[in-house]
C-alpha positions as CSV (number, residue, x, y, z in Angstrom):
1,M,32.2,-3.6,-203.9
2,T,32.6,-5.4,-207.1
3,H,35.2,-7.9,-207.6
4,P,36.9,-8.8,-211.0
5,V,35.9,-12.4,-210.6
6,G,33.3,-14.1,-208.3
7,I,31.0,-17.1,-208.2
8,L,27.3,-16.8,-208.5
9,D,25.3,-19.2,-206.6
10,T,22.2,-20.6,-207.7
11,S,19.8,-17.9,-206.1
12,A,21.9,-15.3,-208.1
13,V,21.7,-17.1,-211.4
14,I,17.9,-17.1,-211.0
15,S,17.7,-13.4,-210.1
16,L,19.9,-12.4,-212.9
17,S,17.0,-11.1,-215.1
18,A,15.6,-9.0,-212.2
19,L,19.0,-7.3,-211.4
20,R,18.8,-3.6,-211.7
21,D,22.3,-2.7,-211.4
22,P,24.7,-5.0,-213.0
23,N,27.6,-3.4,-211.3
24,Q,26.7,-5.4,-208.3
25,L,28.1,-8.3,-210.3
26,P,31.7,-9.3,-210.6
27,T,33.1,-8.3,-214.0
28,T,33.7,-11.9,-214.8
29,P,30.8,-14.0,-213.1
30,L,31.2,-17.7,-212.8
31,I,29.2,-20.7,-211.8
32,T,30.0,-24.2,-210.5
33,T,28.7,-27.4,-211.8
34,I,26.8,-27.6,-208.6
35,T,24.5,-24.7,-209.7
36,L,24.0,-26.5,-212.9
37,A,23.1,-29.6,-211.0
38,E,20.6,-27.6,-208.8
39,L,19.1,-25.8,-211.8
40,S,18.7,-29.1,-213.4
41,V,16.3,-30.4,-210.7
42,G,14.1,-27.5,-211.0
43,P,12.1,-28.3,-214.2
44,L,11.6,-31.7,-212.9
45,A,10.4,-30.5,-209.5
46,T,7.2,-28.9,-210.9
47,E,3.8,-30.2,-212.4
48,D,2.8,-26.7,-213.8
49,Q,3.8,-26.8,-217.5
50,Q,4.6,-22.9,-217.7
51,E,6.7,-23.1,-214.6
52,R,8.6,-26.0,-216.0
53,A,9.2,-24.2,-219.3
54,R,10.3,-21.2,-217.4
55,R,12.9,-23.4,-215.4
56,Q,14.0,-25.3,-218.4
57,A,14.8,-22.0,-220.3
58,L,16.6,-20.8,-217.2
59,L,18.8,-24.0,-217.1
60,Q,19.5,-23.7,-220.9
61,Q,20.4,-20.1,-220.6
62,A,22.8,-20.9,-217.7
63,E,24.4,-23.7,-219.8
64,A,24.7,-21.3,-222.7
65,D,26.1,-18.3,-220.8
66,F,28.6,-20.0,-218.5
67,D,31.3,-22.6,-218.7
68,P,30.8,-23.9,-215.0
69,L,33.8,-24.6,-212.7
70,P,34.0,-28.3,-211.6
71,F,33.9,-29.4,-208.1
72,D,37.5,-30.5,-207.6
73,A,39.4,-32.0,-204.9
74,A,40.4,-28.6,-203.3
75,A,36.7,-27.8,-203.2
76,A,36.0,-31.4,-201.6
77,R,38.5,-30.5,-198.9
78,A,36.8,-27.0,-198.3
79,F,33.5,-28.9,-198.2
80,G,34.7,-30.7,-195.1
81,R,35.4,-27.4,-193.5
82,V,32.0,-25.9,-194.3
83,T,30.0,-28.9,-193.0
84,V,31.8,-28.7,-189.8
85,S,31.1,-25.0,-189.4
86,L,27.6,-25.6,-190.1
87,R,27.4,-28.3,-187.5
88,A,29.2,-26.1,-185.2
89,A,26.8,-23.4,-185.6
90,G,23.8,-25.7,-185.0
91,R,22.7,-25.9,-188.7
92,K,21.8,-29.0,-190.5
93,P,24.6,-29.6,-193.4
94,R,22.2,-31.8,-195.3
95,A,19.6,-29.2,-195.6
96,R,22.1,-26.7,-197.1
97,A,24.1,-29.2,-199.3
98,Y,23.9,-27.4,-202.5
99,D,24.8,-24.1,-200.6
100,A,27.6,-25.8,-198.9
101,L,29.1,-27.3,-202.2
102,I,29.0,-23.9,-203.9
103,A,30.4,-22.2,-200.9
104,A,33.3,-24.6,-200.8
105,S,34.0,-24.3,-204.5
106,A,34.4,-20.3,-203.8
107,I,36.5,-21.0,-200.7
108,A,38.7,-23.4,-202.4
109,R,39.4,-20.7,-205.4
110,D,39.7,-17.9,-202.9
111,L,36.8,-16.1,-204.9
112,P,33.8,-14.1,-203.6
113,L,30.4,-15.5,-203.4
114,Y,27.5,-13.7,-204.7
115,T,24.0,-14.8,-203.5
116,M,20.5,-13.6,-202.9
117,N,20.3,-15.6,-199.8
118,A,23.1,-14.1,-197.7
119,S,21.6,-15.7,-194.4
120,D,22.6,-19.1,-195.9
121,F,26.3,-18.2,-195.7
122,W,26.4,-16.3,-192.8
123,L,29.2,-18.3,-191.0
124,L,31.6,-18.8,-193.9
């Protein structure tokens, strides 16, 4: 089901070029500043020059294509609920910090979250 507006997590942004059916995306896709932060780590986390260049190009494309949503006070409050839910499910919140922050941003804005890693968000 396509929504008019939705938040793409980092895995969805990374997979945009491989997407076969753009109708799977919201009409107005958004990203968060958390996704930009996560994408910013990518080029620095590899020694392979070609991979670094690919990741840098992806970061720059995301910066050009999106005006990211800030992580605000409402998202911070939602993050608390997400973290408690992760702990209650026996999962480690620190291991999923970026995912939890992005999910909290979507929850705070009452927007659907689009991801390629649905299992990361199964309890939300």
